[in-house]
N, C-alpha and C positions, 0 to 999 in steps of 0.2 A: 765542862758545862753539861748538864743532863737536861734533855727537854722535859718540861713539865707535861703532864697528860694533856692539858688544854693546847699546849703548843703542838703536840702531835695531831690533834684535831685540826688546828690551823694549817699544818702542812698537807693533811688530806684534802681540805678545802681547796688549796692552791693547786695541788696535783689534778683535782677535778675541774679545773678551768673556771673557778669561781672567785668571788672577793671575800677574803676573810676580814671581818671587822673585828679588830683586837684593840683594846684601849691603850692609852699611852703607858708605856712602861711595861708592857706585857711580853716584850721580847720578839718583834717581828723580825728583826734581823736574824735571829737564830732559827725562826720558824722557816725562813725562806731556804735554809740549806737542805731541808727534807725534799721539797719539791724540785729545787735546783739540781741536786745530786741525781735524783732519780730520772729526770728528764734528760739529763746530759749523758746518760749511758748509751744513747743511740749514736753519739758522736757528731750530731747535727748542730750542737751549740745552743746554750741557754744564755739569755740576756736578763741580768738583774738590774732594773731601771730604777734610779732614785731621782730626787728633784734638783740635786745640785752635786759638783765636783767633790765637796768635802765629805758628803755622806757616802758617795761611791767609793772614794778612797778609804774611808773609815771602815766601811763594811767589807770591802775586798781584803783589806789587811787583817781584819778581825776574823773572817771566816775563811781565808785561803788555806790555813793550816789544816782545817777539817776536810776540806775537799782534796787536797794534795795528800794528805794521810790516806785518803780512800782511792788515790790513784788518779785524779782528774788535774787538768791544768786550769789555771785561773788567770784571767786577763783584766786589765783595768784601762778604761779610756778616760783621758783627762784633756781639758783644754789646752792647747798649745803643743799637743803631740804631733810629731811628724807622720807622713802616710805609712812609712815602714814600721813604726811603733804601733799605729793603729791596725794595719793588717796583721801584724803578729799577735796582737791582743784579741782581735776578732776570731783568729784561728783557734783560740783556747776553747776547752769544753765549756767552761762558764765565764762569761764577761760581765764585769760590773761596769755601768755607765750611767750617765744622766740623760734625761729625756731629750734635751736640745742637741747634745752631742749625738746621739743616735740619729735623730731626725736630720740633722745637717750632714751627717756622713751619708745617709741614704740619698739626700739631694745632691750632695757633691759627687757621688759616684755615678749619678745620672747626668752629670755635666762633664764627666771625665772624657779627656781627649783620646785616650787609649787604654788598653785593658791593664797596663802597668799601674796605672794611677788608682785603680779600684782597690778599696780597703775592705770591704764586706765579703761575706762568704757567697759569691756568685756562682752559680745561677740560683741558689737558694739562700738568701740572706737571713731569712726568718724562720725560725723553728718553734721556740717557746719562750715567753717572756713572764717575769714576775715584776709587776709595777708597784713599787713602794709608794705610798701616798697616792694611790690610784685615783682618788677623787679630785686631788689637786691637779694632777697631769690631764686627765680627760674631761674634767667638768671645767674647773677654775680657769686653765689655760685653753680650754676648748674653743674660746671665743676668738682666739688670736692665731691665725695660721703661721706656720713657720715659713720664712721667705728668704731666699738668696736673691740679691739685687745686683745689677750690673749699671754702670755709670750711663746716664741718659743725657738729658739736656744739660748744658753747662751754663745756661742763662740764670745765674743766681743774683743778678743785680736787680730783678724785680721784687725779691722778698723783702728787702728793707723798705722799698717804696710802699709795698703793699701793707707792712706793719705800721707806717705812718699814717696811712689812710685808715687803717683799723682804729688807730687811736682817736681819729676824728669822728668815728660813727658811735653814736649812743645807742645802747640797748633799750629796746622798747619803742624808740622813735625810728631809728634807721635800719634796725634788724631785730629779729626774734629768736630767743633761744630755746632749744629743747634739750633739758638736761638728761632726760631718759635715754636718749640715743645719740647725745653728743652732736647735735646738728644745729646749724643756723640758717636763716632765711633772711635775705635782703628784702625790706620794704621798698615801695616805689620812691619814697624819699631817700632811702639809702642808697638805691641804684643812681639816682640822679646826682647826689652828692659824690659818689665814688666816681662816676663818669666825669663829672667836673674837675675833681682833683687830680684824676689821671690823665685829663685832656683827651678822652676818647669818646666816640659816639655810641659805642656798643661794648659793653664789659664782656659779652660772648662772641665777639668777632673772631672768626676762625684764623684770621691773619695776624690778629693782636690780642690774643686771648688773656685777659686780665682777671676774669671771673674766678678761676682756680686759685690764684695767688691771694686774692682778696678774702675768699671764703676760708682758705687755710690761716690766714693772719687773724681772722676772727676767731676760729676755733683755738688757735694757740692763745688768744687773749682770754677766752672765756673758760676753756676746759682744761688747759694744760698749766698747773699752777707750780711754781718754784717750791721745792721742799716737800711737795705732795706726790707729783708724777715724776719730778726730775729734780736734780741737784745740779749746780753749776760748779765744776772743778777744772782747774788749769785751762780756762778759756773754753771748756766743752760743756754742752748739755748732755748729761748722763741720765739714762732712764732708771727709775727706781721700780723694781718689779713689785707690783701691788700685791702679790701672794707671799713672797718671802721677805720683802722689805730690803733687799740687797740692791746694790747698784750693778747694772749690766753694761759694762764698759763698751762692748762690741755690738750691742744692739742699737738700731735705729728705726724710729717710725717711718713708715713707707708714705708714698703719694704726697710728698712735700710738706708733711706735717712737721717733721725734725727741722727742716730748714726754716719754716715759720716760727718755730720756737727759737731757733738760733737767731733770727732777725729781731725777735721781741727782746732778746736779752742783749742785743748789740754784740754777738759773738761772730767769729768767722764763720762764713756759711759754706758748707761742703756741697759738692755738685749733687744735682737731682739723681735719683736712681730709678731704674726700671726693673720690674720683677722678671727674673729669668727661671726661677723654680720655686714652687711652693707646695706645702701639703699641711693639712691639719692634723693634730695628734690623733684624732679619731680614726682618720683615714690610715695614718702611719700604723697604728696598733691593730687595726683590722687586717693588716698583711700577714700577722702571725696566724698560722693555722691553729695554735692553741695559746690562749692568754689568760693570765690570772693576775689578781691584785691584793694588795693589803692596805689597810688604812684603819685609822681609829673612829672614822666618822663617814659612813657611807649609807646607812639604812634610809635616811631621809631622801636619798636620791635613787633608790633601788629601781624604781620604775623606769628611769632614764637609762640606768646600766642594762636593764633588761631589753629595752626597746632598741637601744643602739648597738649593744654588743652581746646580747643573749647571755649576760653573766649575772646570776643571782648573787645577793648579798647575804653571807652566812654569819650570824653573830656568833663568835667564839666566846665562851664564858671566861671570866677572870679567874686567875689562879687563887686569889683571895677575895672576899666580899669588898665591894666599893662602899666606904662609909663617908664619903664626901658629902658636905651639906651645901645644897645650892639655895641661897637665899633669895627672896623675891626681887624682882626687878623694880628699881626705883625710877620714876618718871619725873622730869622737871620741865617747867615752862620755858626756862632759858638755859643757855649754855653755860652762862655765868655761874648759876646756882648748881648746875651738874658738877663743874669743875671744882668748886669751892667744897663741895660734899665729898668729892673724890680724895681731895687733899686732906680734909679732916678724918676720912676713913684710913688713909694710909698713916697719918699721924697717930691715930688711936692704936693701930696695929703695931706700929714701930715702938710706941711706949710699952706694949706687951712683950716685945722682942720677937714677935712672929714675922717670918719672911713674907714679902708682899710681891706680886707680880702683877704689874698694871699694863693691860693691853690697850694700844692706841691704834688709830687707823693711819696716821701719817707722821712724817718727820715734824711737821709743824705742831701737831697736837702734843707729841711726846715731849717737845721743848717747852711747850706753854706750861705743862703740868710741872716739868722739871724747875721752871722759873718759880712757880708757886711753893715748891718744896725747899728751894733755896732760900726763899724769903723767911722761911720758918726754921732754917737751920737744920733741915732733915737730910742726913747724908743718903745718897742713892746713886745707882747706876742707870745710865740710859744706853739703849741698844736700838740704833736706827742705821740708816744708809750713810750718815756722815762719817768720813774717814777716822775722825778722832774717837768715835765710839765703835765703828765696825772692826777696828784693828784689835779691840780688847773683847771680841764676841765670846771667845772660848772661856777666858777668865771671868766675864761677867755671868755667863750661864753657869759655870762651875761653882760660883759663890751664891747663886740666886736662892738656894735652899737653906743658907746658913742663918743663924739667929741674927736679927736686926737687918738682915739684907732687904733693900728696897730696890726693884728693878722695873724700870719703864721700858717697854719693848713695842716696836711695830711689829705686827704680823708674826706672832709667836709661832704660829703654825708651821712657818717655813724654816725654823731654826734647827729642827731635827735632833735635838739633844735633850735628854730627860733632865728634870731638875730634881736632884736627889737632896732629900732633908738632911741637914747638917753639912752638905757640901759634897763635891765629886772628889774622892781621894785621888784618883789617877790624874785628874787635871790639875789639882792643887800640887801634888807632888812635883809634876812637871814644871810648874810655875816656880816653885821654890828653888829647883835646880837652875832654871833659866835665870832667875833673878840673881843668884850668886855667882854663876859661871859666865853668863853670856857676855858681859863687858870686858871679861879677861881675854876673850877670843877676839873681839871686834870691838873697834872704836866708833864704828858707824851706828848712828841711832836710827831707830824706826822713823822713816820719813813721812810721818803724819803728826798732826797737832793732837795733843792729848789733852782732854779736859779733866783737870784735878780738882776742880771746885766742886764737883758733884759727889764724889765718892771719898769717904774718909775711912781708911783702913783701921783707924783706931777703935771703931765701933765694933768691928768683927774680931772675934776672940782670936789671939795669936796661937798658931800651931807649935807646940812644943816639940822639939826633935830630941831624940835620945842621943846618948854619948856616941854610939857607934855611927849614927847618921851624921853627926857633926864631925866626927873624925874622918869619915869618908869624903864629906863636902871639902875639908881642909886639903885633903890629898888630891882631890880632883881639882881644886882650885891651883894647887902648885903646879900640876901636870898642865893645866890650861895655860898658865903663864909661860911655861917653858916651851910648850908647843908653839905658841904665838911668836916667841923669840927666835926658837930654832929654826922655824920654817921660813923666817924673813919674809912673810908676806902678810898683807892685811886681809883678814877674812871680811866679807861683806856681811851685813846683818842677816840676809836671807840664808847664807851659807851657813852661818853659825846655828841659826834656827833649825835648818835641815838636819845639821850634825846631830844636834839634840834629840830630834825626832827619830833618827835612825838608831841612836843609842838607846832610846826608850823601847823601840821596836826589838833591838837585841835582847833587851831584858825580858821580853814577853816570849822569845823563842828559845832562850837557853836557861838551864838551871844554875844554880849558884857554883856548883863544882866546875861546870864548863867555862864559866865566866872567869873563875879564878885561874884555871889553867891557861886561859887566853891572856890574862894579865901577866903570868909568870913567863909565858912563851914570848911575849912581846916586850918584855922588860927593857930591852935595849932600843925599842921603837916607840917609846911614849905611848903606852897602851891607854890613851885617854877615853876612847869609845868605851871599852869594857869596864873601865873604872866608873865612868858616868852611868852606865847601866846598872853596876853593882850599887852605886850610891842611890839611884832611882829606886830599886827594891828596897833598900833600908828606909828611905824617907817615906816611901809608899806605906809601909807598915805603920809608921808614926801617924800618917795622915789618915789611914783607915781607922785606927783607935780614936783619934780626935773626932773624925766625922761621925763615927758610931756613937760616941757619947753626946755629941752635940745634936745629932739626929734624934735621940731619944728625948732629949730636952724640948726640942721643937715640936715633936709629936704630942708631947705632954701639954704644950701651949695651945695646940690645936691645928699644927701643920701649916703648910703654905696656904696663903689667902690670895686668891685672884680677883682682880677687879677689872671688869670690862667697861670702857668709858663710851661705848655706843654699841648699838645693834648692828650687825652686818646684814647685808642684803640676803644672806643665806643662814639658816639655823645651823647649818653644819659647821661653817667657820667659827661661830660662837661656841659650838660644842667642842671644837679643838682647842679653843682657849681654856674652857671649863676643865678639860682633860689634863691640863698641866697640873692640877691639884688632885690629891688623892690617888696617886700612882701605887700600884702593887699593895692595896689595902691601907695605905697611909691614911690618917686623917687630913682633912683640908676642908676649905670653903670657898665658895664663889659668890660674887655680887656684880650684877650688871646695872649700869646707870644710863638713862637715855633722856635726852632733851628734845623738845619738839622743834628745836633749831637745828638738829642733826642733818647732815648732808642727805640721808636716805629719805627723809620727809620731803626735802625740797626737790631731790632728783625725780621722784616718782609722783609729785604733786599730791602726796596723800592728804586727806581732809583730816586736820588735826583740831577742828573746832570742838568736837566731842570732849577732847582731853582738856583744852582750855576752859570749857564750860564746867567740867568736873573738878579741875583745880581750883577754879574761882569759887565753887561752892564750898570746898573744903577749908581753904585758906585764903587770907588777902595777901600773903607773902609769895610772890611768884617764883621765889628761889627755894621755896620748900618743897621736899620730894612728896609723891604720893606712890603707894603701892597697893595692890590687891589683885584678885582673880580677874576682875573686869578689865583691868589695865593690861594684864599678861594676854588675855584672849584676843584683845584688839591689836596689840602689838605683833603677837604670832600671826595673826590674819594679815597684817601689812607684809610680814616677812614672806609669807606663803605667796602673796601676790607678786612680790619681787621675784621670788624663785621661779614662778610660772612665766614671768616676762622674759627672764634670761634663759630659761628652758627653751622658749619659743625662739630666742635668737640663735641658740645653739642648734636647735633642731633645723631652721632654716638654712644655717651654715653647712650642716651635715648633709641635708638633702641637696643643696647646691654643689658641695663637693663630691656627692656620689656620682653626679653627671661627669664632673672633671675626673673622679677616680677611675671610672672606665677608661676615659681617654688617656689618663696618665698611665695607666697599667699598660695600655696597648703601646703608647709611644716609648715608655721606658723598657718594655720587653723588647721592642724593635731595636731600640738603641743598644740594649745589652747584646742582642744577637749579632749586631753589626760589629761591636767592640770585640765580642769573644769568639764570634763564629770563624769559619774558614775563609780563606781569601776569595774562594769561588763564590761563596755565599753573597759577598758584597757585589760582586759583578752581577748576580742574578737579580739582586735588589735594584740595581741600576737598570738592568733591562725590564724589569717590571714597571718602574717609573716611566721609562720611555715609552712603553707600551700603553701606560695609563694616559700619557699625554696625547699620543696619537688617537686612542679611543675617544678622548674628550672632543678633539678636533672633528672627528668623523661623526660622533653622535649629535654635534651641533649643526651639522650640515647634510645629514643622511636620515631618511625615513624608509625603514625596511617595508612599510606598508605600501609605498609608492614606487612607481616605475623610475630607474635611475635618471631618466631624462628631466624628472622634477627635482633632482638633488641640486644642491648648490656646490657644484664641482669646482668651478673657477675659485670661489671663496676658499673651498677646502684646500685646494693646491696651494694658494697664497699663503694660508695659515700654517700648512705643513712645512713649506719651504722656509718661512720665516723663523721657525723655531731652531733651526740649526745654523742661523747665520748664513755665511757664504758657502758652507760646506756642500749644500745641495743645489746651489745655483747653476753649476755646469751640468750636474747630473739630469736637471729637469729643463735645461734650456730648451725652448721651443714647444714644451708640453702644455696643453691647454685643457680647459674643462671639456671641450668637444673630443680631443684625443682620448681622454681618460673615459668618456662616454663610451666612444666607439670601441675601446679595448674590453670594457665591461660587457658590452653586447656580444663581443666575439668570445666570451669565455666558454670552454667546453663544459661538459657535465661534470659535477663535482667528483664522482666516483672514478672519473678517467684522469683526475689530476694527481701528479706526483707532488705531494705537499712539501718534500725536502727540497725540491728545486722549482717550487712555484714562482711564476711571476706573470703579470699581466701582458698580453701581447701588445707590441708597439710601445711599451713602456720600459724605462731603464730596468735592467736586471741588477738585483742587489750584489754588491761586491761578494767575490766568492770567499768569505771568511768563515762559513759555517762548516770548515773541515774538521774532521776529528770526531770521535765518538761523543765526547763530552758536550760540544757545541751543537752537534746534530741532535743529541738528546734533549738539550736546552730548547732548541727551536721546536722540537716536536711536542715537548711539554707545554710550551706557550700556546701551540695551536690547539691542544686538547684543553687547555684552560679556557681559550676563546670560545671554543665550541660548546663548553659546559656551563659557562657563566650565564647569568640572566640580564646582562647588560644591553643585549641586542633585543629589540621588541620581536615578538613573534609576527612574521608576515611572510609574503611571497618571496621577498628579497632578503630575508635574514641570512641564507647562506653566502649570498654576494656580498652583504655587508661584512660578514665574518672573514670572507677571504680578503677583502679591502684592508681590514684591520691587520691581518697577518701580513699582507705585503707591505704596507707602509711602515708597520713594526720592524720588519725585516730590514727594510731600507735604511731606517734610523739606526738601528742596532749595529747593522754592518758598516755603516758610514763612520759610526763612532769607533768601532774595532779598527778600521782602516786607519783613522787617525792616530790611534794609540800605537799600531804597528809602524807607522812612518815616523813617529816621534823618536823611535829606537831606544826609548826608556827602558831600563830593566823591568822584567815583568814583575818582581816583587816590590819594586818602588812604586809601579803604577797601581798595584792593589792597595798599598798604604795610602796613596793619593786618593783613590776611591773611597777608601773608608773614612778618610778625614772629611772629604767633601760631603759624604752622606751624613755624617754626624753634625757637621756644621750647619748643613741645610736643615736638617731635623730641628736643631736647636733654635734656629732662627724663627722657624714657622711656629714652634711650640711657644717661644717667648711671645710672639705676636698675638697667638691665641689666648695666652694667659692675660695679657693686658686687656684684650676685647671682653674676656669673660668677666674679669674683675670690674670693668666698666659697667657691663650689662648687670651684674650683681648689685653694684652700688645703686644703679638707676632704679631697678626693680624694687629693691629693699625700701629706698626712699619713697617711691610712689605708693607702695603699699602701706608704709607706716603713715604717711599724711592722708592717705584716702580713709584710714581707720580713724585718725583724728577728726 
């Protein structure tokens, strides 16, 4: 494969640290190799980041031969990998991964108990990244921070009770709903009814807090809809990613929302969780000294990219002119009219033989249109989060560009695969081989329900295989039967699928002569793999001929027709759907349909009276569509308003996270230095904390501007002795505030004090444990730090205050060292204990800080929003 000139421009844009906007089908995957190779030459590592595991694996397998030929190593991060595999892959020159795996690896590394658990390239894990679908990662997913949670309260019994209370409450009477920001507010009547039902006098009682459970139950009732935000499978509520349309099995909503959804559905409720680590994608990718991105739709968000990341969006020209026809938007007064016209348009295109892609916003909508098409007997494929459809995603997309193919898909932007007119020969060839051979290796069927009522293969033209392909298939079938019997084991469905994938990969990395040699060499060992690879190459040739001929016919008919069944809250997402038609100079057309009952109008309370007025003037039939420049201008204006609203949310999130970002960087840098630093550095860190505790006590009871007789010396001594438990009781027995005052007054001049052996007259002498060069040096450094910091106010008794800080710090540190010495534990063991205690303590304080900051963020945002209303 040779880069087109426009692809070389794209590579230059990426190397420059900018965003390359390249239309669908222009070869972004190949473009990324240019900047990835060049920036990997420093040996500091390059990350190529995609939106899911499938794309990361596909791109890595496709492009690794290029990089390895040029002498670089290529790694791949996938969900389910063990730490050793992750560590090895991050050490490669170029690592392919997806955005969530990258983020969670970073967070997990900063929760690691020791340096052996780290997987990234510390101390510099980030160097250069190329983010594919950069607008999806940094903008669409920018509203939701990555969270790692730990188990918190196990009080799950309240959720079902709160769900029952939520069923009693009536919207409008007992509570109000704000769709725009997914919030609910109880009215006075609602509070009274809830308190009566729960038999409590105060929903917000600190000792018996019901308010959070009731509010979450109401949110689950109003905003979290089955088959839209989640599906129920095997007794679990599984989240549907709103951007990709895929199910995310390991993800859960935080702050009790997921438990509220489980209670609403009558499912088993898992324990509450508390955030122990979090980061937004914006903050994560700001950690890269150099960042670039690729996408087909970013120009409309260029201001945001410039403001947040200082990354301009450069439009890269297409290799061939774009001849796609974008038809005017059709507006309907009712949803019923819109869906009926969508069905009619699909039917008319089907009669012509043109492939059609229908984009929908939810599982619910995709299945509603599917039912309408079934009633008319129109064969079609559905692609959404349900297992019976998701299992056939590759096959569905492979055939979406074929003659008579009708595909209804949720969130096509997240599918990551081009729709090729006439069909995708590589995917079709692999399917033919799997259909013929898979059941010969395994009797285990794919464990998902498959809906055969929607798709009819009779409509799609049959791929005719040549005699050589048929002969090779027959030979492979015989070998598959023989292998299955000879090995005496039953292959699982997934093992058989993986075997065929490896065989196809073999066909890509070897030529025909090498494969034939391998078959001859392994003749006694049932060379099924090389035979399948050879068969695949033969079948692929037949598929390429068929798809080319059918593609020419589809182009003559007008290419792929895309129907959008609603406008998204962002023009960019609509453009992603449009971009599926007209790839690489192909013909195609798009049509968007919108009704005034669509969710966007309700969510943002947009005034639609002007449209109702206009429709009533034109026609008495409310199901009739209208179109024209005036309608388009109004709708685009509404979309821009929605974009501004969501930009405001992301901006607030980023501004809030910027505060956390500074704190997070400091905490995580400190944590890494503890984990990876020398043993002595851990001890120094503990000494610093001990000194800080002493300083806090002193500054709470001492004023350098006043004479020591006015200091709270009795209170100071009491607090100081208390921090060490019983360790200092004997040492300071009989010492009072008066004793300390007398000792302070008897201090000699500062220039005559030997700081290494300093102590106050008539007060306990620190245990003699500051022996040796290292410990004496440590003590001296601490004294110099005390003298040079600005913690002590300038005053007549500043020097006295600093000497008191040094003396009590020495007492506390030396007492600790004395206890360690008396324990007689091995020095190396004690250093590991110190390291573990430091890390655990830091994690606990950071977790509590995150909880408080998130509560603060929610409260501030809530107050700002309702004050604006």
